[in-house]
Backbone as XML, in Angstrom:
<?xml version="1.0"?>
<chain id="A" units="angstrom">
  <residue number="1" name="MET">
    <atom name="N" x="-34.717" y="-17.166" z="-3.670"/>
    <atom name="CA" x="-35.123" y="-15.795" z="-3.897"/>
    <atom name="C" x="-33.853" y="-14.961" z="-4.027"/>
  </residue>
  <residue number="2" name="PRO">
    <atom name="N" x="-33.730" y="-14.191" z="-5.116"/>
    <atom name="CA" x="-32.532" y="-13.373" z="-5.285"/>
    <atom name="C" x="-32.464" y="-12.265" z="-4.238"/>
  </residue>
  <residue number="3" name="SER">
    <atom name="N" x="-31.263" y="-11.687" z="-4.112"/>
    <atom name="CA" x="-31.114" y="-10.604" z="-3.147"/>
    <atom name="C" x="-31.964" y="-9.406" z="-3.573"/>
  </residue>
  <residue number="4" name="LYS">
    <atom name="N" x="-32.244" y="-8.565" z="-2.626"/>
    <atom name="CA" x="-33.142" y="-7.428" z="-2.855"/>
    <atom name="C" x="-32.500" y="-6.390" z="-3.768"/>
  </residue>
  <residue number="5" name="ALA">
    <atom name="N" x="-33.235" y="-6.002" z="-4.799"/>
    <atom name="CA" x="-32.795" y="-4.946" z="-5.701"/>
    <atom name="C" x="-33.162" y="-3.601" z="-5.080"/>
  </residue>
  <residue number="6" name="PRO">
    <atom name="N" x="-32.420" y="-2.537" z="-5.420"/>
    <atom name="CA" x="-32.765" y="-1.218" z="-4.868"/>
    <atom name="C" x="-34.210" y="-0.835" z="-5.190"/>
  </residue>
  <residue number="7" name="GLY">
    <atom name="N" x="-34.932" y="-0.412" z="-4.180"/>
    <atom name="CA" x="-36.316" y="0.016" z="-4.373"/>
    <atom name="C" x="-37.337" y="-1.105" z="-4.407"/>
  </residue>
  <residue number="8" name="GLU">
    <atom name="N" x="-36.896" y="-2.353" z="-4.310"/>
    <atom name="CA" x="-37.839" y="-3.470" z="-4.350"/>
    <atom name="C" x="-38.509" y="-3.617" z="-2.985"/>
  </residue>
  <residue number="9" name="ARG">
    <atom name="N" x="-39.817" y="-3.808" z="-3.018"/>
    <atom name="CA" x="-40.582" y="-3.975" z="-1.786"/>
    <atom name="C" x="-41.199" y="-5.365" z="-1.773"/>
  </residue>
  <residue number="10" name="TYR">
    <atom name="N" x="-41.492" y="-5.834" z="-0.578"/>
    <atom name="CA" x="-42.080" y="-7.157" z="-0.421"/>
    <atom name="C" x="-43.407" y="-7.067" z="0.309"/>
  </residue>
  <residue number="11" name="ARG">
    <atom name="N" x="-44.220" y="-8.079" z="0.121"/>
    <atom name="CA" x="-45.464" y="-8.241" z="0.861"/>
    <atom name="C" x="-45.407" y="-9.600" z="1.547"/>
  </residue>
  <residue number="12" name="TYR">
    <atom name="N" x="-46.028" y="-9.667" z="2.684"/>
    <atom name="CA" x="-46.086" y="-10.893" z="3.466"/>
    <atom name="C" x="-47.540" y="-11.332" z="3.518"/>
  </residue>
  <residue number="13" name="ILE">
    <atom name="N" x="-47.794" y="-12.569" z="3.132"/>
    <atom name="CA" x="-49.156" y="-13.084" z="3.035"/>
    <atom name="C" x="-49.322" y="-14.203" z="4.062"/>
  </residue>
  <residue number="14" name="ALA">
    <atom name="N" x="-50.216" y="-14.003" z="5.019"/>
    <atom name="CA" x="-50.531" y="-15.039" z="6.002"/>
    <atom name="C" x="-51.578" y="-15.957" z="5.388"/>
  </residue>
  <residue number="15" name="PHE">
    <atom name="N" x="-51.393" y="-17.261" z="5.562"/>
    <atom name="CA" x="-52.339" y="-18.225" z="5.003"/>
    <atom name="C" x="-52.510" y="-19.396" z="5.961"/>
  </residue>
  <residue number="16" name="SER">
    <atom name="N" x="-53.614" y="-20.092" z="5.781"/>
    <atom name="CA" x="-53.833" y="-21.314" z="6.558"/>
    <atom name="C" x="-54.272" y="-22.414" z="5.603"/>
  </residue>
  <residue number="17" name="ILE">
    <atom name="N" x="-53.979" y="-23.644" z="5.999"/>
    <atom name="CA" x="-54.332" y="-24.805" z="5.196"/>
    <atom name="C" x="-55.403" y="-25.574" z="5.936"/>
  </residue>
  <residue number="18" name="GLU">
    <atom name="N" x="-56.521" y="-25.765" z="5.271"/>
    <atom name="CA" x="-57.609" y="-26.550" z="5.841"/>
    <atom name="C" x="-57.516" y="-27.953" z="5.267"/>
  </residue>
  <residue number="19" name="GLY">
    <atom name="N" x="-57.239" y="-28.894" z="6.120"/>
    <atom name="CA" x="-57.123" y="-30.284" z="5.718"/>
    <atom name="C" x="-56.991" y="-31.139" z="6.947"/>
  </residue>
  <residue number="20" name="GLU">
    <atom name="N" x="-57.156" y="-32.426" z="6.782"/>
    <atom name="CA" x="-57.160" y="-33.333" z="7.924"/>
    <atom name="C" x="-55.805" y="-33.419" z="8.626"/>
  </residue>
  <residue number="21" name="PRO">
    <atom name="N" x="-54.728" y="-33.787" z="7.928"/>
    <atom name="CA" x="-53.458" y="-33.892" z="8.661"/>
    <atom name="C" x="-52.737" y="-32.554" z="8.737"/>
  </residue>
  <residue number="22" name="THR">
    <atom name="N" x="-51.731" y="-32.511" z="9.593"/>
    <atom name="CA" x="-50.837" y="-31.362" z="9.616"/>
    <atom name="C" x="-49.743" y="-31.649" z="8.594"/>
  </residue>
  <residue number="23" name="PHE">
    <atom name="N" x="-49.560" y="-30.742" z="7.643"/>
    <atom name="CA" x="-48.615" y="-30.960" z="6.564"/>
    <atom name="C" x="-47.219" y="-30.481" z="6.962"/>
  </residue>
  <residue number="24" name="ALA">
    <atom name="N" x="-46.210" y="-31.140" z="6.425"/>
    <atom name="CA" x="-44.820" y="-30.734" z="6.648"/>
    <atom name="C" x="-44.495" y="-29.548" z="5.742"/>
  </residue>
  <residue number="25" name="ARG">
    <atom name="N" x="-43.573" y="-28.721" z="6.195"/>
    <atom name="CA" x="-43.151" y="-27.546" z="5.427"/>
    <atom name="C" x="-42.663" y="-27.940" z="4.026"/>
  </residue>
  <residue number="26" name="ASN">
    <atom name="N" x="-41.843" y="-28.981" z="3.940"/>
    <atom name="CA" x="-41.304" y="-29.400" z="2.648"/>
    <atom name="C" x="-42.378" y="-29.911" z="1.704"/>
  </residue>
  <residue number="27" name="ASP">
    <atom name="N" x="-43.380" y="-30.600" z="2.236"/>
    <atom name="CA" x="-44.478" y="-31.068" z="1.391"/>
    <atom name="C" x="-45.257" y="-29.889" z="0.822"/>
  </residue>
  <residue number="28" name="PHE">
    <atom name="N" x="-45.526" y="-28.881" z="1.666"/>
    <atom name="CA" x="-46.221" y="-27.692" z="1.189"/>
    <atom name="C" x="-45.369" y="-26.964" z="0.154"/>
  </residue>
  <residue number="29" name="LEU">
    <atom name="N" x="-44.077" y="-26.822" z="0.426"/>
    <atom name="CA" x="-43.180" y="-26.135" z="-0.498"/>
    <atom name="C" x="-43.144" y="-26.837" z="-1.851"/>
  </residue>
  <residue number="30" name="ASP">
    <atom name="N" x="-43.056" y="-28.160" z="-1.864"/>
    <atom name="CA" x="-43.061" y="-28.910" z="-3.125"/>
    <atom name="C" x="-44.333" y="-28.652" z="-3.919"/>
  </residue>
  <residue number="31" name="SER">
    <atom name="N" x="-45.462" y="-28.659" z="-3.240"/>
    <atom name="CA" x="-46.739" y="-28.407" z="-3.927"/>
    <atom name="C" x="-46.819" y="-26.979" z="-4.452"/>
  </residue>
  <residue number="32" name="LEU">
    <atom name="N" x="-46.339" y="-26.017" z="-3.667"/>
    <atom name="CA" x="-46.363" y="-24.618" z="-4.096"/>
    <atom name="C" x="-45.451" y="-24.400" z="-5.305"/>
  </residue>
  <residue number="33" name="ILE">
    <atom name="N" x="-44.276" y="-24.992" z="-5.297"/>
    <atom name="CA" x="-43.366" y="-24.891" z="-6.435"/>
    <atom name="C" x="-44.011" y="-25.484" z="-7.681"/>
  </residue>
  <residue number="34" name="HIS">
    <atom name="N" x="-44.680" y="-26.618" z="-7.509"/>
    <atom name="CA" x="-45.347" y="-27.274" z="-8.647"/>
    <atom name="C" x="-46.443" y="-26.391" z="-9.237"/>
  </residue>
  <residue number="35" name="VAL">
    <atom name="N" x="-47.273" y="-25.795" z="-8.392"/>
    <atom name="CA" x="-48.370" y="-24.951" z="-8.862"/>
    <atom name="C" x="-47.837" y="-23.649" z="-9.464"/>
  </residue>
  <residue number="36" name="ALA">
    <atom name="N" x="-46.736" y="-23.117" z="-8.914"/>
    <atom name="CA" x="-46.187" y="-21.841" z="-9.377"/>
    <atom name="C" x="-45.322" y="-21.978" z="-10.628"/>
  </residue>
  <residue number="37" name="ARG">
    <atom name="N" x="-44.989" y="-23.196" z="-11.003"/>
    <atom name="CA" x="-44.118" y="-23.411" z="-12.162"/>
    <atom name="C" x="-44.736" y="-22.783" z="-13.407"/>
  </residue>
  <residue number="38" name="GLY">
    <atom name="N" x="-43.924" y="-22.016" z="-14.131"/>
    <atom name="CA" x="-44.383" y="-21.388" z="-15.366"/>
    <atom name="C" x="-45.109" y="-20.066" z="-15.165"/>
  </residue>
  <residue number="39" name="THR">
    <atom name="N" x="-45.184" y="-19.587" z="-13.935"/>
    <atom name="CA" x="-45.828" y="-18.307" z="-13.647"/>
    <atom name="C" x="-44.751" y="-17.300" z="-13.238"/>
  </residue>
  <residue number="40" name="PRO">
    <atom name="N" x="-45.094" y="-16.016" z="-13.215"/>
    <atom name="CA" x="-44.110" y="-15.021" z="-12.765"/>
    <atom name="C" x="-43.654" y="-15.243" z="-11.321"/>
  </residue>
  <residue number="41" name="LEU">
    <atom name="N" x="-44.433" y="-15.963" z="-10.536"/>
    <atom name="CA" x="-44.093" y="-16.191" z="-9.132"/>
    <atom name="C" x="-42.994" y="-17.234" z="-8.948"/>
  </residue>
  <residue number="42" name="ALA">
    <atom name="N" x="-42.750" y="-18.070" z="-9.951"/>
    <atom name="CA" x="-41.735" y="-19.116" z="-9.831"/>
    <atom name="C" x="-40.400" y="-18.497" z="-9.438"/>
  </residue>
  <residue number="43" name="ASN">
    <atom name="N" x="-39.751" y="-19.062" z="-8.422"/>
    <atom name="CA" x="-38.451" y="-18.589" z="-7.903"/>
    <atom name="C" x="-38.501" y="-17.184" z="-7.322"/>
  </residue>
  <residue number="44" name="SER">
    <atom name="N" x="-39.674" y="-16.688" z="-6.949"/>
    <atom name="CA" x="-39.782" y="-15.325" z="-6.419"/>
    <atom name="C" x="-40.441" y="-15.276" z="-5.045"/>
  </residue>
  <residue number="45" name="PHE">
    <atom name="N" x="-40.524" y="-16.385" z="-4.355"/>
    <atom name="CA" x="-41.187" y="-16.384" z="-3.057"/>
    <atom name="C" x="-40.335" y="-17.096" z="-2.025"/>
  </residue>
  <residue number="46" name="ARG">
    <atom name="N" x="-40.703" y="-16.886" z="-0.772"/>
    <atom name="CA" x="-40.038" y="-17.557" z="0.338"/>
    <atom name="C" x="-41.064" y="-17.815" z="1.432"/>
  </residue>
  <residue number="47" name="ILE">
    <atom name="N" x="-41.042" y="-18.994" z="2.004"/>
    <atom name="CA" x="-41.894" y="-19.296" z="3.148"/>
    <atom name="C" x="-41.103" y="-18.885" z="4.385"/>
  </residue>
  <residue number="48" name="THR">
    <atom name="N" x="-41.545" y="-17.829" z="5.049"/>
    <atom name="CA" x="-40.805" y="-17.333" z="6.200"/>
    <atom name="C" x="-41.233" y="-18.009" z="7.500"/>
  </residue>
  <residue number="49" name="VAL">
    <atom name="N" x="-42.484" y="-18.398" z="7.587"/>
    <atom name="CA" x="-43.013" y="-19.090" z="8.764"/>
    <atom name="C" x="-43.904" y="-20.211" z="8.254"/>
  </residue>
  <residue number="50" name="PHE">
    <atom name="N" x="-43.776" y="-21.400" z="8.843"/>
    <atom name="CA" x="-44.712" y="-22.486" z="8.534"/>
    <atom name="C" x="-44.791" y="-23.400" z="9.735"/>
  </residue>
  <residue number="51" name="GLU">
    <atom name="N" x="-45.967" y="-23.454" z="10.329"/>
    <atom name="CA" x="-46.164" y="-24.262" z="11.525"/>
    <atom name="C" x="-47.638" y="-24.606" z="11.680"/>
  </residue>
  <residue number="52" name="ASP">
    <atom name="N" x="-47.926" y="-25.873" z="11.908"/>
    <atom name="CA" x="-49.304" y="-26.327" z="12.162"/>
    <atom name="C" x="-50.299" y="-25.797" z="11.130"/>
  </residue>
  <residue number="53" name="ASN">
    <atom name="N" x="-49.976" y="-25.998" z="9.854"/>
    <atom name="CA" x="-50.853" y="-25.595" z="8.741"/>
    <atom name="C" x="-51.132" y="-24.094" z="8.691"/>
  </residue>
  <residue number="54" name="PHE">
    <atom name="N" x="-50.232" y="-23.306" z="9.222"/>
    <atom name="CA" x="-50.286" y="-21.849" z="9.127"/>
    <atom name="C" x="-48.930" y="-21.384" z="8.613"/>
  </residue>
  <residue number="55" name="GLY">
    <atom name="N" x="-48.943" y="-20.374" z="7.750"/>
    <atom name="CA" x="-47.671" y="-19.902" z="7.228"/>
    <atom name="C" x="-47.718" y="-18.454" z="6.793"/>
  </residue>
  <residue number="56" name="ILE">
    <atom name="N" x="-46.530" y="-17.911" z="6.549"/>
    <atom name="CA" x="-46.384" y="-16.565" z="6.014"/>
    <atom name="C" x="-45.470" y="-16.672" z="4.799"/>
  </residue>
  <residue number="57" name="LEU">
    <atom name="N" x="-45.956" y="-16.180" z="3.670"/>
    <atom name="CA" x="-45.246" y="-16.222" z="2.405"/>
    <atom name="C" x="-44.737" y="-14.830" z="2.067"/>
  </residue>
  <residue number="58" name="LYS">
    <atom name="N" x="-43.458" y="-14.720" z="1.705"/>
    <atom name="CA" x="-42.848" y="-13.440" z="1.332"/>
    <atom name="C" x="-42.748" y="-13.395" z="-0.193"/>
  </residue>
  <residue number="59" name="VAL">
    <atom name="N" x="-43.319" y="-12.332" z="-0.796"/>
    <atom name="CA" x="-43.295" y="-12.182" z="-2.253"/>
    <atom name="C" x="-43.000" y="-10.726" z="-2.623"/>
  </residue>
  <residue number="60" name="PRO">
    <atom name="N" x="-42.437" y="-10.479" z="-3.821"/>
    <atom name="CA" x="-42.288" y="-9.097" z="-4.276"/>
    <atom name="C" x="-43.665" y="-8.438" z="-4.387"/>
  </residue>
  <residue number="61" name="HIS">
    <atom name="N" x="-43.760" y="-7.169" z="-4.048"/>
    <atom name="CA" x="-45.073" y="-6.526" z="-3.961"/>
    <atom name="C" x="-45.829" y="-6.543" z="-5.285"/>
  </residue>
  <residue number="62" name="LEU">
    <atom name="N" x="-45.140" y="-6.561" z="-6.415"/>
    <atom name="CA" x="-45.835" y="-6.594" z="-7.698"/>
    <atom name="C" x="-46.446" y="-7.958" z="-8.000"/>
  </residue>
  <residue number="63" name="LEU">
    <atom name="N" x="-46.035" y="-8.983" z="-7.274"/>
    <atom name="CA" x="-46.557" y="-10.335" z="-7.493"/>
    <atom name="C" x="-47.536" y="-10.774" z="-6.404"/>
  </residue>
  <residue number="64" name="LYS">
    <atom name="N" x="-47.983" y="-9.843" z="-5.586"/>
    <atom name="CA" x="-48.883" y="-10.181" z="-4.476"/>
    <atom name="C" x="-50.163" y="-10.843" z="-4.976"/>
  </residue>
  <residue number="65" name="GLU">
    <atom name="N" x="-50.810" y="-10.252" z="-5.962"/>
    <atom name="CA" x="-52.074" y="-10.819" z="-6.471"/>
    <atom name="C" x="-51.850" y="-12.183" z="-7.102"/>
  </residue>
  <residue number="66" name="GLU">
    <atom name="N" x="-50.751" y="-12.338" z="-7.815"/>
    <atom name="CA" x="-50.407" y="-13.630" z="-8.418"/>
    <atom name="C" x="-50.223" y="-14.689" z="-7.327"/>
  </residue>
  <residue number="67" name="ALA">
    <atom name="N" x="-49.554" y="-14.316" z="-6.239"/>
    <atom name="CA" x="-49.323" y="-15.248" z="-5.136"/>
    <atom name="C" x="-50.633" y="-15.663" z="-4.479"/>
  </residue>
  <residue number="68" name="ILE">
    <atom name="N" x="-51.522" y="-14.713" z="-4.253"/>
    <atom name="CA" x="-52.821" y="-15.026" z="-3.645"/>
    <atom name="C" x="-53.605" y="-15.958" z="-4.551"/>
  </residue>
  <residue number="69" name="ASP">
    <atom name="N" x="-53.553" y="-15.708" z="-5.856"/>
    <atom name="CA" x="-54.252" y="-16.557" z="-6.826"/>
    <atom name="C" x="-53.696" y="-17.980" z="-6.810"/>
  </residue>
  <residue number="70" name="ILE">
    <atom name="N" x="-52.385" y="-18.102" z="-6.766"/>
    <atom name="CA" x="-51.761" y="-19.430" z="-6.753"/>
    <atom name="C" x="-52.080" y="-20.171" z="-5.457"/>
  </residue>
  <residue number="71" name="LEU">
    <atom name="N" x="-52.042" y="-19.466" z="-4.328"/>
    <atom name="CA" x="-52.405" y="-20.116" z="-3.060"/>
    <atom name="C" x="-53.839" y="-20.630" z="-3.100"/>
  </residue>
  <residue number="72" name="SER">
    <atom name="N" x="-54.742" y="-19.852" z="-3.680"/>
    <atom name="CA" x="-56.148" y="-20.277" z="-3.730"/>
    <atom name="C" x="-56.361" y="-21.446" z="-4.690"/>
  </residue>
  <residue number="73" name="LYS">
    <atom name="N" x="-55.461" y="-21.629" z="-5.654"/>
    <atom name="CA" x="-55.578" y="-22.739" z="-6.608"/>
    <atom name="C" x="-55.089" y="-24.065" z="-6.046"/>
  </residue>
  <residue number="74" name="MET">
    <atom name="N" x="-54.331" y="-24.016" z="-4.962"/>
    <atom name="CA" x="-53.809" y="-25.255" z="-4.390"/>
    <atom name="C" x="-54.952" y="-26.069" z="-3.812"/>
  </residue>
  <residue number="75" name="ASP">
    <atom name="N" x="-55.090" y="-27.298" z="-4.304"/>
    <atom name="CA" x="-56.187" y="-28.142" z="-3.831"/>
    <atom name="C" x="-55.713" y="-29.467" z="-3.247"/>
  </residue>
  <residue number="76" name="SER">
    <atom name="N" x="-54.406" y="-29.714" z="-3.297"/>
    <atom name="CA" x="-53.881" y="-30.921" z="-2.661"/>
    <atom name="C" x="-52.405" y="-30.742" z="-2.337"/>
  </residue>
  <residue number="77" name="ILE">
    <atom name="N" x="-51.996" y="-31.432" z="-1.294"/>
    <atom name="CA" x="-50.595" y="-31.472" z="-0.887"/>
    <atom name="C" x="-50.255" y="-32.933" z="-0.689"/>
  </residue>
  <residue number="78" name="ARG">
    <atom name="N" x="-49.259" y="-33.397" z="-1.439"/>
    <atom name="CA" x="-48.871" y="-34.807" z="-1.384"/>
    <atom name="C" x="-50.050" y="-35.738" z="-1.626"/>
  </residue>
  <residue number="79" name="GLY">
    <atom name="N" x="-50.944" y="-35.342" z="-2.511"/>
    <atom name="CA" x="-52.084" y="-36.178" z="-2.858"/>
    <atom name="C" x="-53.236" y="-36.122" z="-1.877"/>
  </residue>
  <residue number="80" name="THR">
    <atom name="N" x="-53.116" y="-35.329" z="-0.838"/>
    <atom name="CA" x="-54.174" y="-35.184" z="0.156"/>
    <atom name="C" x="-54.943" y="-33.894" z="-0.117"/>
  </residue>
  <residue number="81" name="ALA">
    <atom name="N" x="-56.249" y="-34.004" z="-0.230"/>
    <atom name="CA" x="-57.082" y="-32.829" z="-0.520"/>
    <atom name="C" x="-56.978" y="-31.805" z="0.597"/>
  </residue>
  <residue number="82" name="CYS">
    <atom name="N" x="-56.930" y="-30.547" z="0.204"/>
    <atom name="CA" x="-56.860" y="-29.462" z="1.176"/>
    <atom name="C" x="-57.334" y="-28.176" z="0.506"/>
  </residue>
  <residue number="83" name="LYS">
    <atom name="N" x="-57.463" y="-27.129" z="1.308"/>
    <atom name="CA" x="-57.812" y="-25.810" z="0.803"/>
    <atom name="C" x="-56.910" y="-24.809" z="1.504"/>
  </residue>
  <residue number="84" name="VAL">
    <atom name="N" x="-56.273" y="-23.935" z="0.717"/>
    <atom name="CA" x="-55.407" y="-22.909" z="1.276"/>
    <atom name="C" x="-56.166" y="-21.591" z="1.254"/>
  </residue>
  <residue number="85" name="SER">
    <atom name="N" x="-56.281" y="-20.958" z="2.401"/>
    <atom name="CA" x="-57.003" y="-19.691" z="2.526"/>
    <atom name="C" x="-56.038" y="-18.581" z="2.919"/>
  </residue>
  <residue number="86" name="THR">
    <atom name="N" x="-56.138" y="-17.453" z="2.211"/>
    <atom name="CA" x="-55.336" y="-16.292" z="2.561"/>
    <atom name="C" x="-56.029" y="-15.568" z="3.712"/>
  </residue>
  <residue number="87" name="LEU">
    <atom name="N" x="-55.285" y="-15.258" z="4.762"/>
    <atom name="CA" x="-55.858" y="-14.609" z="5.935"/>
    <atom name="C" x="-55.682" y="-13.098" z="5.904"/>
  </residue>
  <residue number="88" name="ARG">
    <atom name="N" x="-54.467" y="-12.648" z="5.561"/>
    <atom name="CA" x="-54.176" y="-11.216" z="5.578"/>
    <atom name="C" x="-52.862" y="-10.959" z="4.847"/>
  </residue>
  <residue number="89" name="THR">
    <atom name="N" x="-52.731" y="-9.768" z="4.289"/>
    <atom name="CA" x="-51.496" y="-9.344" z="3.624"/>
    <atom name="C" x="-50.971" y="-8.111" z="4.331"/>
  </residue>
  <residue number="90" name="SER">
    <atom name="N" x="-49.634" y="-8.030" z="4.443"/>
    <atom name="CA" x="-49.021" y="-6.893" z="5.127"/>
    <atom name="C" x="-47.711" y="-6.520" z="4.452"/>
  </residue>
  <residue number="91" name="GLY">
    <atom name="N" x="-47.272" y="-5.299" z="4.681"/>
    <atom name="CA" x="-45.987" y="-4.842" z="4.187"/>
    <atom name="C" x="-44.845" y="-5.201" z="5.113"/>
  </residue>
  <residue number="92" name="THR">
    <atom name="N" x="-45.169" y="-5.632" z="6.334"/>
    <atom name="CA" x="-44.123" y="-6.038" z="7.285"/>
    <atom name="C" x="-44.479" y="-7.374" z="7.908"/>
  </residue>
  <residue number="93" name="ILE">
    <atom name="N" x="-43.463" y="-8.171" z="8.143"/>
    <atom name="CA" x="-43.689" y="-9.475" z="8.757"/>
    <atom name="C" x="-44.074" y="-9.320" z="10.226"/>
  </residue>
  <residue number="94" name="LYS">
    <atom name="N" x="-43.579" y="-8.284" z="10.866"/>
    <atom name="CA" x="-43.861" y="-8.068" z="12.283"/>
    <atom name="C" x="-45.366" y="-7.930" z="12.531"/>
  </residue>
  <residue number="95" name="THR">
    <atom name="N" x="-46.060" y="-7.212" z="11.664"/>
    <atom name="CA" x="-47.503" y="-7.039" z="11.819"/>
    <atom name="C" x="-48.218" y="-8.385" z="11.838"/>
  </residue>
  <residue number="96" name="LEU">
    <atom name="N" x="-47.844" y="-9.278" z="10.927"/>
    <atom name="CA" x="-48.497" y="-10.588" z="10.868"/>
    <atom name="C" x="-48.115" y="-11.463" z="12.055"/>
  </residue>
  <residue number="97" name="LYS">
    <atom name="N" x="-46.847" y="-11.383" z="12.478"/>
    <atom name="CA" x="-46.436" y="-12.188" z="13.625"/>
    <atom name="C" x="-47.147" y="-11.753" z="14.901"/>
  </residue>
  <residue number="98" name="VAL">
    <atom name="N" x="-47.390" y="-10.463" z="15.052"/>
    <atom name="CA" x="-48.125" y="-9.971" z="16.221"/>
    <atom name="C" x="-49.580" y="-10.421" z="16.143"/>
  </residue>
  <residue number="99" name="LYS">
    <atom name="N" x="-50.193" y="-10.273" z="14.976"/>
    <atom name="CA" x="-51.609" y="-10.622" z="14.825"/>
    <atom name="C" x="-51.853" y="-12.117" z="15.038"/>
  </residue>
  <residue number="100" name="TYR">
    <atom name="N" x="-50.944" y="-12.951" z="14.541"/>
    <atom name="CA" x="-51.144" y="-14.404" z="14.591"/>
    <atom name="C" x="-50.177" y="-15.094" z="15.559"/>
  </residue>
  <residue number="101" name="ARG">
    <atom name="N" x="-49.742" y="-14.393" z="16.597"/>
    <atom name="CA" x="-48.768" y="-14.963" z="17.526"/>
    <atom name="C" x="-49.272" y="-16.245" z="18.190"/>
  </residue>
  <residue number="102" name="SER">
    <atom name="N" x="-50.577" y="-16.397" z="18.347"/>
    <atom name="CA" x="-51.101" y="-17.610" z="18.976"/>
    <atom name="C" x="-50.925" y="-18.835" z="18.082"/>
  </residue>
  <residue number="103" name="ARG">
    <atom name="N" x="-50.732" y="-18.630" z="16.776"/>
    <atom name="CA" x="-50.568" y="-19.738" z="15.837"/>
    <atom name="C" x="-49.104" y="-20.055" z="15.569"/>
  </residue>
  <residue number="104" name="ILE">
    <atom name="N" x="-48.220" y="-19.192" z="16.054"/>
    <atom name="CA" x="-46.792" y="-19.359" z="15.811"/>
    <atom name="C" x="-46.140" y="-19.827" z="17.107"/>
  </residue>
  <residue number="105" name="GLY">
    <atom name="N" x="-45.235" y="-20.792" z="16.996"/>
    <atom name="CA" x="-44.588" y="-21.365" z="18.178"/>
    <atom name="C" x="-43.638" y="-20.414" z="18.865"/>
  </residue>
  <residue number="106" name="ARG">
    <atom name="N" x="-43.094" y="-20.854" z="19.958"/>
    <atom name="CA" x="-42.198" y="-20.053" z="20.797"/>
    <atom name="C" x="-40.961" y="-19.564" z="20.042"/>
  </residue>
  <residue number="107" name="ASN">
    <atom name="N" x="-40.445" y="-20.352" z="19.114"/>
    <atom name="CA" x="-39.235" y="-19.964" z="18.383"/>
    <atom name="C" x="-39.463" y="-18.747" z="17.506"/>
  </residue>
  <residue number="108" name="GLU">
    <atom name="N" x="-40.698" y="-18.499" z="17.102"/>
    <atom name="CA" x="-41.003" y="-17.407" z="16.195"/>
    <atom name="C" x="-41.514" y="-16.157" z="16.899"/>
  </residue>
  <residue number="109" name="GLU">
    <atom name="N" x="-41.719" y="-16.231" z="18.198"/>
    <atom name="CA" x="-42.321" y="-15.092" z="18.895"/>
    <atom name="C" x="-41.382" y="-13.904" z="19.021"/>
  </residue>
  <residue number="110" name="ARG">
    <atom name="N" x="-40.101" y="-14.127" z="18.991"/>
    <atom name="CA" x="-39.152" y="-13.029" z="19.136"/>
    <atom name="C" x="-38.935" y="-12.376" z="17.789"/>
  </residue>
  <residue number="111" name="PHE">
    <atom name="N" x="-39.031" y="-11.074" z="17.745"/>
    <atom name="CA" x="-38.772" y="-10.319" z="16.510"/>
    <atom name="C" x="-38.272" y="-9.019" z="16.858"/>
  </residue>
</chain>
């Protein structure tokens, strides 16, 4: 993700993955990159939190709807069927970390 341009705002999207195993961050990232390839979202996102099939995705605010659409299109990770559900969108990461603190480990609780 390039450095922030003046006036650029971001949105943070909390999501969960419904599937049998717990997926690794890199496996999810590979699948997300694959699905986002060729879209405006390619190279414009960052996974800020990912733990136990829960994550927070950081995207430019103009690409929020595109990001939600791409997350909903994900149907497999590493060949394993799954469903990605968007839980909530916020303008600050702190709001999502407070709301979902029970899903985030001890390392992420400090902000």
